[in-house]
C-alpha positions as CSV (number, residue, x, y, z in Angstrom):
1,M,120.5,45.9,87.5
2,M,123.5,46.1,89.9
3,L,124.1,47.7,93.3
4,P,127.5,48.4,93.9
5,G,129.5,46.0,96.1
6,F,127.3,43.1,95.2
7,S,128.4,40.5,92.7
8,A,125.8,39.6,89.8
9,K,125.1,36.0,91.3
10,K,125.4,37.4,95.3
11,L,122.1,39.8,93.9
12,Q,120.9,36.6,92.2
13,G,120.8,35.0,95.5
14,I,119.3,37.5,97.4
15,M,116.3,38.1,95.2
16,K,115.8,34.4,94.8
17,Q,115.1,34.3,99.0
18,I,112.9,37.4,98.6
19,G,110.9,35.5,95.9
20,M,111.8,37.8,93.3
21,K,112.4,37.0,89.4
22,Q,113.7,39.6,86.2
23,E,112.6,38.5,82.7
24,E,113.7,40.8,79.8
25,I,110.5,40.3,77.1
26,D,111.2,40.7,73.6
27,A,109.3,42.9,71.9
28,E,109.0,45.5,68.8
29,K,106.2,47.2,69.9
30,V,104.2,48.5,73.2
31,I,100.9,50.7,72.5
32,I,99.2,52.4,75.8
33,E,95.7,53.5,74.8
34,K,94.9,56.2,77.6
35,K,91.4,57.4,78.8
36,D,91.4,60.3,76.3
37,G,92.0,58.2,73.2
38,T,95.3,59.3,72.7
39,K,98.4,56.8,72.8
40,L,101.8,56.4,73.7
41,I,103.7,54.0,71.0
42,F,107.0,52.4,72.4
43,K,108.7,51.1,68.9
44,N,111.7,48.8,70.0
45,P,111.0,49.4,73.7
46,N,113.6,47.5,76.5
47,I,110.6,45.4,78.8
48,V,111.9,44.2,82.1
49,K,109.0,41.3,83.7
50,I,109.7,41.6,87.9
51,E,107.5,39.0,89.7
52,I,107.9,39.6,93.8
53,Q,105.6,37.1,95.7
54,G,103.8,36.4,92.7
55,Q,103.1,39.9,91.7
56,E,104.2,41.0,88.4
57,T,104.9,44.1,87.7
58,Y,106.5,45.6,84.1
59,Q,108.9,48.1,83.6
60,I,109.3,49.5,80.1
61,S,111.7,52.1,78.8
62,G,112.2,53.9,75.6
63,E,111.6,56.5,73.2
64,A,107.2,57.1,73.7
65,I,105.4,59.0,70.9
66,H,102.4,60.4,71.1
67,E,99.7,60.4,69.2
68,S,96.7,61.9,69.5
69,A,92.7,60.0,68.9
70,K,91.7,60.9,65.4
71,P,88.0,60.1,64.7
72,E,87.2,57.8,61.5
73,I,85.6,60.2,59.0
74,S,83.1,58.0,56.4
75,E,82.9,59.1,53.0
76,E,79.2,59.0,53.5
77,D,79.4,61.8,56.3
78,I,81.6,64.2,54.4
79,N,79.2,63.8,51.5
80,T,76.0,64.6,54.4
81,I,78.0,67.6,54.8
82,I,78.4,68.8,52.0
83,Q,75.0,68.3,50.7
84,Q,74.0,70.0,53.8
85,T,76.0,73.1,53.7
86,G,78.0,73.4,50.1
87,C,81.2,73.6,51.4
88,T,84.4,71.9,49.9
89,K,85.4,68.2,50.6
90,E,88.0,69.6,52.5
91,K,86.4,71.8,54.2
92,A,84.1,68.4,55.3
93,K,86.7,66.9,56.4
94,E,88.3,69.3,58.7
95,I,85.1,70.4,60.1
96,L,83.9,66.9,61.2
97,E,88.3,66.1,62.6
98,E,87.5,69.3,64.1
99,T,84.1,67.9,66.2
100,K,84.8,64.1,66.2
101,G,83.0,63.1,64.0
102,D,79.4,64.7,65.0
103,L,77.8,65.7,62.1
104,A,75.3,67.9,63.6
105,E,77.7,70.3,65.2
106,A,79.7,70.3,61.9
107,I,76.4,71.3,59.7
108,L,75.8,73.4,62.6
109,K,79.2,75.2,62.2
110,L,79.5,75.9,59.1
111,K,75.7,77.3,58.6
112,A,76.7,80.2,61.3
């Protein structure tokens, strides 16, 4: 962090006076899990921890990859859908992903 007209040493002195510490954190990956189940994944991020009067703040910069939440679909669930509806394995898996793993809803959609 550089401000025009301030040397790095003077800036460090000012930061110390106001009780501010800054530290770079070496990390390979940062994952932020959002409430809706999606994730933001930062690979090789630049992370700076800033502490001001005991309060810590983290600044993360880098390119985020958005990852959608996918339900875990078991073979048992797929086989149940196939037995109940006679559909293919691919269709059973597709409908279970679409219904977020809800067996009853998947069966009703396939029988409709």
